[in-house]
N, C-alpha and C positions, 0 to 999 in steps of 0.2 A: 276390727273390720279392715278389710284390704283398702289401701289407699290407691286409687286410680290415678296414674301419672302418664302424661301424654307425651311422647317424644317431640323434639323441637320441629320436625318438619311437618307435623300436623298440629301443633299448638295453636297456629292461627286459623285452622279450619273450621271452628265453630261458626265463623262468619257465614259459612256456606249455608246456614239454616235460612238465610234470606233467598238464597238461590238454590234450594234443594233440587229443583228439577234438574240441574246439572250434575247433582251428587249421585254416585253410584258405588257400588263395591269395586268397580273395575277402574283401573288407572290409566290415564292418558299417556304416561311414558311408555305403556305398553304398545300404543299405537304408533310404531315406527315402520316405515317401508323397508323391503328387504334391500332395495337400491333406489337411487335417485331418479330412476325410470318411472316410479310409482308415487302416488300421493293418495291419502285418505280421503274418501269421497263421501262416506256416510257410516254411521253406526246406529243400530236399533238395539234397545234393551227390552227384553221380554221376561216375563215372569211365568212360573209353571202352575198350571191348573190341571191337575190329573196328569195325563200323558200329553197334554197340549201346551205350547208356548203362546201366551198371549201378548202381543205388543203393548209396550207402555209409553216409551218416549222414543224419539228419533233426534239425533244431532246432525246437522248438515254444515259443513264448512264452506266459505265462499273465499276464493282466492284472489290475490292481487292481479289485475290484468297485465301489469309490467314485470312482477315477479310471481310467476305462477305456482312457486312452491311456498309462498308466504300467505298465510290465513289472515284476511281482514276481518272476518266476522265468523261467529258460530250461531246457528239458529236451532232452537230447540223447539220441536213439535210434539205435541201430546196426542195420544191415540184415544179417541172417544168411541167407545164400543157401541153407544145407543145410535150413532149415525154411521158407524162403520167407516170412518174416515179420520185422517189427522187434523187436528186444530194447529194450523201453522204459526210459527213465531210467538210462542207463548212466553218465551224469554230469548233475548239476544245479547250475545257478547261482542263488543266491539274492540278491536285490537289496533293499537297504533305503534309505529316503530320509528327508530332513529335512523340515521344514515348507514349505520353499521349493521342494520337489520335485528337490533335489539328491540324487545317490547318495552316501551316506556309507559304505556297507559292500557289498562284493561277494564272497560266498563260495561257492567251488566244492566240490562234494562228490562222492565217486566211489562207485558202487554195487559193494559187495563182498558177494556171497551175499545179496541182498536188502536190505542195509542200507547207508545212505548215510553215509560217512565223510569229514569235512572234510579237504582236502588243501591248499587255497589260500585265502587271505584278503586282501582289499584294503580299507583304510579311507581316506576322504578327509575333509578339513576345507575350511571355506570362510570368507571373511571377511564383514563386514556388508553388502558388496555383492554377495554370493552368487558370488564369484569363488573358484575353487579354488585353494587356497594350499599343500597338502600331500597327498601320497599315500604310504602305507606298504603294503608288501606282506610276507606272511607265508606260510611253509610249515610243515607238520607231518608227522611221520613216522607211519606207520600204527600205531595202537594208542596214541600218546602224545596227551596233551591240552595239550601246550604248544606255542604258536605261535613259530616261529623267524623272526626278522627276515631278510628276503631282499633288500630294495631300499627305497629312498625318494626322493622328489624334492621339492623346495620351489621354488615359483614365486614370483618378485618381480616386481611390476608397476611399469613405469616410465611417466613422463609420455609423453603421445602414444600410448598403447594399446598399446606393445610390452611385452615380458616377457623376463626372465632365469630360467634353470632351473638349480639345483643338484641333484646326485643322487649316490647311492651304491649299490653292488651288492655282494651277498655274494660276495667275491673266490674263496674256496675252492670254493664250490659250482659255478661256472662256470670256474675256472681262468683268472681274470682278474688280470693284473698290475696294472692300473689300475682300482680299483673306484670311484674318484671321478670325476665328470664335471660339466662346467659348459658351458651352451649360451647363447649371446646371439644376438639377432635384429636384422637391419637391416629397418626398416619404411618404407614410403612415407608420403606425406602423408595416405592414407586410412587407414593403420594396418595394411595388408596386408604379411605377411612376404615380403620380396624376397630376403633371404639369411639363412642359418642357419649359425653357426660354433660348433664344439665343440672343448674341450680335455679332457684327461683328467690323472689324478694318481694316484700311488701312495699318497700320504700327505696329500692335500689341501692341501699347501703348494707343492710344486714341480710346475708344470703344463707339459704337452707338447701342442702343436698336433695336432689330430686330423684333423677333415674340415670341409667346407663344402659348403653346398647352395644353389644359385640358382635362383629361381623366376620363371616368366613367366605373365602372365594373359591371359584373352581379353579383346578390346577391349570387350565388353559387361559385363564384370565390375564388380560394384558393391559388393563385399564390403569392410566396414570393420573398423577395429580392435575396436570393441565386439562385433561379430559373431564376430570370431576369439576374443576371450575368453569369449564365451557358449558357443561350440562346444565349445571345450576344457573348459569347467566342466561341460558336459552329457555329454560324450563319453568324456574320458579314463578315468573309471573302468570303462567297459565295454570301451573299446578295449585297455586294458592288460591286462585279464584274459581277454577272450573272442574276441581277435582276433590276427592276426599283422602287422597294418600300421596306419598311422595316416597318413591324408592331410589336408593342411590344407583348410580350407573354401575355397569360392570356385572360379571357373572357371580352375583351373590348366592351361595348355597345355604348359608345359615345365618339367622339373625336371633340372638337372645336378648331379651328386655327384662331388666331389673328395676324395682323401685326400692328405695331407702326408707325404712320404717323407723329411723331414728338411732338404730342400734346395729343393723346388718341389711345386707342386700337380700331382697326377697325376689324370687323369680316371678314374672307376670306373664310373658309371652314367649314361645319359642316357634320359630318359623324355619321351614326347609323348602328349598327351591330345587326342582330337578331339571335336567336338560337332556336333550337327545344327542345323538352323535353329530348333528349339525349345529349344536350349541344353541338350540332353540328351546326357551322356556316351555316346559310341557306341564308342570304342576307347581303349585304354591300351596302348601299346607300351613295352617296357623293353629297353634294350640295355646290354651291358657291354663295357668296353674291356680289350683284351689285345693286347699286342705291336703297338701302334700301329694297331690296327684295332677297328672296332666290330661286335659280333655281337648279333643278337637273342637276348635271354635268355627271354623269353616275352611273349605278347600276350594281353589280354582284350577280348573284344567284348561289347557290351551290347545288350539288346533289350528292348522295351517293349511293354505290353499296349495296348488301346484307350483305356483310361482314363489312359494316361501313367505308370503305375506301371512300375518295372523288373520285368520279366517273367523274364529269365533271363541268365546270363553264360556264356561259354564261353572257357576259357583254352586257348591254344595254345602249343606249344613246337616249336622246330626239329627235324626229323628228316629227315636225308638231304636237306638244303637246301630242305626243304618245311615250312610251319607245319601242325602236325597237331593236331587237337583230343585234348586229354587229360582234361580235367576240366570239370565244368558245375555251375552252381548255379541252381536254380529258386526262385523266390519266389512265394508266394501271398499275396494281401491279401484284406482283408474290409472292406466298410462297416460301421459300427457307430454307435450312438447314444451320446452323452456327456451332459454337464449341459446345462441350458437355456442357460446363458450361451455355450455353443458354437455354439448354433443349428444343430445337426445332428441330424437326425431319423432314425428307423429305416428302413432302406431299403425302397422298395416291392418289390424284386425280389431274391430270394436263391437261390443254387444251392448244393446240398451234393452232393459225390461221394464214395462210399466204397465198398470199401476204396481206398485210394491209397498206394502203387502197387498195382495189381491184376494178376492172371495171367488168368483167364478171362472173369470178369463183374465189372461195375461199377455200382453203384446210383447212378442220377441223380435227385435230388430237388429240385424247385423249390417256392419259397414266394412268395406275393404278396398284397398286398391286394386286388388286381384279379383277378376270377374269369375273365377271358377266356382263350382258348387261349394256350399258350407254345410257341415253336419253340426246339428244341435242335439246333444244329448241331455236328458233331465233325469237326475238321480235322486233317491231318498237318502236319509241319513246313514244307512247301512252301505252305501255305495252301489246299491242295485240300479241299474238302468230301467227306468219305467216308461219312458217315452223317447222316441227319436224322430227328428225331422230332418229333411234335407231342403236348404233355401238357397237364394241367391243374394248378394249384397244389395241392401235397400228393401228387400222383400219383408213383409210383416207376416209372422208366424203367430197364429193364436192358440195358446194352449189353453183348454178348458178345464184343466185340473183332473184329467182322467188318466188311467194307465192304458197299457197297450190293448187290454181286454175292454175298455171302456168303462171299467168301474171307478168310481169317484175316489180320489186320492184323499186321505185324512188331512186334517189342518196340520201345519208344522212347517219346518225347514226343507227346502229342496235346493239341489245344486244344478247350475247349468255349466255345460262344458262344450265350447264350440270349437270345432277343428276345420281348418282349411289348408291343405298341403302341408301338414304338420305344424302350422302355426296354431297355437291353442290359446283361449281365453276363458276363464272361469269366473263365475259370479254366482249369486244365491237369490232364492226367492223365499218370501214368507206367505204361506196360504193360511187364511183365517176363516173363521166361521162365517 
């Protein structure tokens, strides 16, 4: 029987079973703005039901009033079809930082009858170079005020920019026979991770070979060791608590995972990532190995808006030898003003749409420093213009969900494009039953 081995960066993630509402096939490290003038404002996960996308969960970040690029908390809302509305704050993740802007604590609380109860907590420590050195995860049981250790990892930095990782997991909680693990990396001359080797132990003394991962990079990748360490120091406390995957930084084009069966390396997974001419990730294909054959496990396709920000992702899985859409993640972005040092000003053109998702009508409101007319275009997923309006700043335009001929548009995703004297803003809408 094939032995399933989990790579280091997801070894700790079974703890997410307690906070599964934050879990998805999509990764937070993909949610990166194209520039500092943008910040993530919302994401909505939907599942496919025939030709329609049905909303399932929504995550909304709330930012620090003094540092408008720093997330203080993330609120997860659940869509309730029976009432046609979101149930807010089903789960909330609260984030604390040190003076260097590193995440020192990430606590997840669950909403039980209107009260938020702590269920998971992560703490992180850093050295005098602001590199992450330790992470500890804890759980608690409902009604108790005692934090129970679940896992820990220690990172040791080596010359040349590489790192070693030592860790432990609560064995009884997940029925793990080898709660200790140790991961080493092989880096190239730039400090990029080329190989990842993991061993495990039941007693932290006797070690058994577990798995290895091999990486390949795009010819135009320029990632360095310091960037890898910086990425880990910024991202691990979020990834380990609020996600189900961790991808190394850089333009990775191929990842091969093998497990050790006691006598030889056996292929387990093969992943290929493709990019467009702008070096934007456009596809991530994952295959698994079984009985000397490779089979597609799933594929994620990536799509971007006019500003270069990630707009949405669609996951596909094989059904009857055909890749079928199963889930979708839509991202919303907003321009924002930060400190004077960031040299970012308040945007000239802003579009607000509410409610979203909507059933019958949605309000479209534009704001601008310019008093000239504003054009609002509504497009379907094929890019076809289905409705157009002209408005003024501050004016509320109500779209009743019909096209130019007055025919009711089907449920699904629609795109908004606002133009004023060549200045454009894009957004999206979800129309539901």
